[in-house]
N, C-alpha and C positions, 0 to 999 in steps of 0.2 A: 614276857612273863606276866606283866600287869594286865594286858588285854587278851590273854589267852582264851578265856571263856567266851567272850562275844565273838572273837575271830573264828573259833571252832563252830559256833552256832551259825555264823554267816556262811562258812564254807560247806557245812553239812547240816542244813536245817532239818532234813528228813530223818536223821539218825536218831535212834532211841536215846533217852536221857542218860542211861548208863554208859553207852558208847561215847556220847559227848563228854561225859565226866572223865572217862579214861583217856580220851584224846587230849583233853585239856591238861591233865596231869602230865602226860608224856610230852606235850608241847612245851610246858614250862621247864621240864628237865632238860630238853634238848635246845632250849633257846640260846645258850652260849655258842652253839655251832654256827650261829650267824657271823660271829667274829672269827671263830676257828676256820671256817670255810674260806674266808678271805686270806688268812695266813697260809693255809694249805695251798690255795690257788697261786699265791705269790711264789711259794716254794716250788710248785710245778713249773712255773714259768722260768725261774732262775736256773733250775736244774736242767731243763730242756735247752736253755741258752748256753749252758756249759756242756752240751752234748751228753747229758746223763738222762737216759730214758727209762731204764729198768726200774729204779726205785720209785719214781712217780707212778709207774704202771702197776706195781705190786702193792704199794702202800695201802690202797683201799682194803686189801685183805685183812688188815689189822682191825678194821671196824667189824668185819664179819667174825673174826676170831674172838673179839671182845664180847660180842653178842652171844656167841656159842658158849663161851666160858660162863658168862652171866646166867644164861638159862640153866646150864648144868648145875651150878653151885649155889645160885642165889635166888632162883625162881620162887622157892617156898617162902622166902623172907619178903621179897619185894613184889611178888605177883607179876602181873603183866607189865608193870613199870620197869621191870628189869630190862626189857627191850630198849627202852629209852636210855636208861643208864649205860647199857652196853654200847649203844650208838655214840653217846657222849664220850665215854672213855676211849672208844676207838678213834674218834676224831682227835682227841688230845694226843694219842699215840701216833696218829698219822702226821701230825705237825712236828712232834718231838723227833721222830725218826729222820726227818729231813734235815734237821739242824746240823748234825755232824757232816753230812754230805755238802751242805752249803758252805760250811767253814772250809772244807777240803777244796772246794772249787773257788775259794777266794771271795765268797759273797756272804761271809758270816758277820762282818762288821757293819752294822746298820746305824745310821745317824739320821735323826728326824730333822727334816729341812722343809721350809715353806718358800719355795721359789716359783711361784705360779706365773711369773712373767718371763721365764726362760722359754725360748721358742720351742724347744723339744717338749716341755711340759704342756704348753698351750696346744701344740699339735696333738699330743696324746689325749688331752681332755676333749678336744674337738671330735676325735674319733671314738673315744671310749664312752662319751656321754650317750649317744644314740645306741652304741653296742650294748652298754649296760642296761639301758631301758628295754632293748630288744630281748635280752636274756631274761629280764624280769617279766616281760610279757609272756614268755614261754612258760614260766611258772604259773602265771595267771591262767594259762590254758589248762594246766594240770588242775588248778582249783575249780575251773569250770567243769571238768570231767568229774571231779569229786562231788561237786554240787548235784549233778544229775545222778551220780552213782548212789548218793544218799536217798534218792527217791525210789530206788529199786529195792528188791528184797535183800535182806541182810546177807552179806557175803560178797556182794558185787564189787564194792570198793577193794576188799582184800584180794579178790580174784584178779582185779585189774593190776594191783601191785605185784602179785606173784608172776603174772604173765610178762609185765614190763621188766622185771628182774632177769627173766630167762632170755629175753631177746636183747636187752641192753648190755648184758655182760659181754658176749662176743662182739657186739657192735662197737662197744667202747674200746675194746682191745684193738680191733682192726682199724678203727677210726684214727688212732694214734699213728698207725703205719702210714696213713694217707695224708691226714690233715697237718700233722706236725712238720714233715719235710716240705710240703708244698706251700705253706704260708710264706716263708722267705723267698721262695722261687717266684710266686705271684708278685710279691712286693718289688723284686728286682726288675720285673718286666712291666711295671705299671705305667711307664711313660709311653705316649703314643708311638714313638719310634720303634718300640719293641712289641707292639700289639700282635704282630704276626706270630711271634714266638709265644706270647701269652695265650693266644687262641689255641695253639698246639698243646700247650701245657694244660689248658682247661679240658681239651678233648681227652688228653692222656689221663688226667685225674678222674674224669667221669668213667672212662673205660675201666680203670683200676677199681673204682667204686663198684661198678657192675660185676667185675670178676670176683670181688670179695663178697658182696652182699646178695647178689641174685642166687648163686648156688647154695649159699648158706641159708637164705630165706626159703628156698624150695625144699631143702632138707628138713629145716625146722617145721615147715608146714606139713610135710609128709609124715614126720615122726613126732608130731606135737604131743599126742596122748601118751605114748610110752615114755617120752622124755619128762613130761610133767609127773607121771606116776613114779618114776625112779627118783626124781629130785624131791618131791613134796609129799607123796601119799604115805602118811604116817598117822596113826591114832585117829584124831578127830578129822583129819584131812582124808575123806573117803573118796570112792570112785566117782560119785556125783560131782564133788568139788574138782576132781581131776578133769572131768569132761568140760566143766565150765572154763577152767583156766586154759585147757588145750584149745578150746574154740577161740578164746581171746588171742592166744599165742599164734594160732594159724593166721589170723587177720594181721597181727603185727608183723609176722614173718613175711607176708606178701608185700608189705610196704617198706621193708628194710632198705631197699635201694634208694627210695625217695627220701628217707630219713637222713641218710648220710650224704646223698647227692645235694640236698638242700644246704647242708653245712659247707660243702665244698664251694658252692656258688657264693654263699655268704662271705667266705674267706676272700674270694676274688674282689668283692665289693670293698671289703676292709683294706685290701692291698691298694685299691684305687682311691683310698682315703674317703670312702663314701659309707658312712654308717647310717645315714638317714633312710636310704632306700630299703635295706633289710628291716628297719624299724617300721616303716610305713606298711610294708607287706605283712609284717607280724601283727600290726594293729588290725589290718583287714582280716588276718587269719583268726584273730580272737572272735570276730563276729561270725565267721564261717564255722568255727568250732562250736560255738553256742547253738547255731542253727542246725548243724549236723547232729550234735548230741540230742537236741530236742526231737528231731524227726527219726533218727536212727534208733534211739532207745525205745521209742514208741513201737517201732516195727520189729526190732531185733533184741530188745532187752539189753543186758550187759554187753553183749557182743557189739552192739551199736556204738558203745564208747570207743572201742578199738577202731571201728570203722571210721568214726569221726576223726580220730587222730591221724589215721592213714590218709583220709581225704584231705585234711588241712595241709599235711606235709606235701602231698602231691600237687595240690593247687599252688602252694607257696613256691615249690620248686619250678613249676611251669612259669609262674609269673616272674620270678627272679631271673630265670634263664632267658625269657623273652626280652626283659628290660636290658639284660646284659648284652644280648644279641644286637639290640638297637644301639646301645652305648658304644660297642666296639666295632660297629659297622659290619656286623654279620659274623656268625660263628660257622665253623666248618661242619654243617649238618650232614652232608653226604659221608664224610669221613667218620662221623660220630654215630649216626643212626644204624649203619650197617653192622658194625661190631656189637652195638648194644642189642640189636635184634638177634644176632647169632648167639650171644651170651644168654639172652632170655630164653631162646629155644633150647639151648643145651641145658639150661637150668630146669626147664619144664621136664625134659627127658630125664634128667637126674632125679628130680623129685618123684616122677612117676615110677622110676625103677626102684627107688627106695621104698615107696609106698607099696608097690606090688610085692617086693621081697618081704616086707613086714607082714603083710596079710597072709602070704604063704607060710611064713614061720609061725604065725599065730594059729593057723589051721593045723599045723603039724604038732606044735608044742603047747598050745593054749597061750594065755596072756597073763597069767597070775604067777607071782613069785619074783622076787627081786633079781635073783640070778638069771632066770629066763628072760626077764625084761632087759637086763643089761646085755645079754648075749644077742638078743634080737636087735637091740639098738646098734650094737657094734657091727653086726653082719649087714643090716639094712643100710646103715650109714656108710659102710665101706663100699657097698654096691652103688650107692648114690654118688659117691666121690669118683669111683672108677668110670661110671657112665658119663659124668660131667667131663672128665679128662678125655675120654674117647670122643665125645661130641664136640669138644672145643678144639681139639688138636688140629683138625683140618683148616681152621681159621688162621693158624700160625700168627697169633697176636704177639707182637713184641712186648706188649704190656704185661703178659703173663710172666715172662722171665724177670721183668722189672719188679713186679709185685713180689715174687718169691725172693728176690734179692733184698727188697726192703724188709720183708719179714725176718730174714736171717740177720739183718743189721740191727734189728730191735731185740735180738736174743740176749741172754744175760751177759755175755762177754762184752756187750756194748757199754755196760756200766763198769768202768775201770777207775 
């Protein structure tokens, strides 16, 4: 709160003074979220440990609802600051809604203790120290993107946020299906005697990541513009803004596999009690991010920011996978690359089918009108999904049934 103004000036030096003033005000309002985020994260961890996944998955919706209600009823009084107040209120609600479930799971009685010499605590600190720094470095990567976005025409930073929301929402939901169950599996197989099984689980997790992210990314890339128009195009958000956000979304969609695959490999290093390697790779990634942003924004403008993010995630994934390959004495590349190539090809065909269907429908019906856009998205998306199913079926991947089973297990009845 105290240093909000100089921090905003540091992050967005090219933004106009009125934008900096608004960002400073919103930053001060949302500052308590620094503490609330920690409490919410602890709640996520305890509920997942108690096999309760549904509530942590849907509780972020409370933040969205708080913002929507704030805009509807209090925008005239608070102005643009209502977005920050809504976000803060949503964070408080996210934390409060977890407390009854924690009590029900037997984790509601908390007692403050300082036992830093306990072996379990020291082991946790040794692992979490680099992991926490690594997570912080990822936020610094966001700040680097905002720094370069502030040098671009007004609207670039907002477009970046709009596009990130669209691709992070499905990615966040599906990442729970993969990352949450595999973390304890990786940990159980971390000893050298079990590395053969660990390698098989790594292969399986990456194939599952491809099965979820590649077709979804292809469909998002093919249907980016109508998807953005349906979700965002209202009042001041015109067709030109939709085109800019759609271009960013297309780039992000192409890199969805590398985004989640990197997180999978990072979890393997954590299971091996190695938090330093992901930290070092992340530090190198910051340098690459600044370099990519500098060159890509000069050549491609705002789209270059998304290209830089995808480029860093791809480079980081390749580096971490190669290090892990050497650490474990070789990964099963032959058993991994063949299904990944098949899924990639099926996803390309799926995206092409969706794009072709969309263009045909636009030629028949035009592309204006919310009802028409929704119908076109539904039809083109369905064709894209059917094409992927038809193209992937000959591969007979056992991971496909495994993935569908995991999705069903994360359905609401899991929260009992």
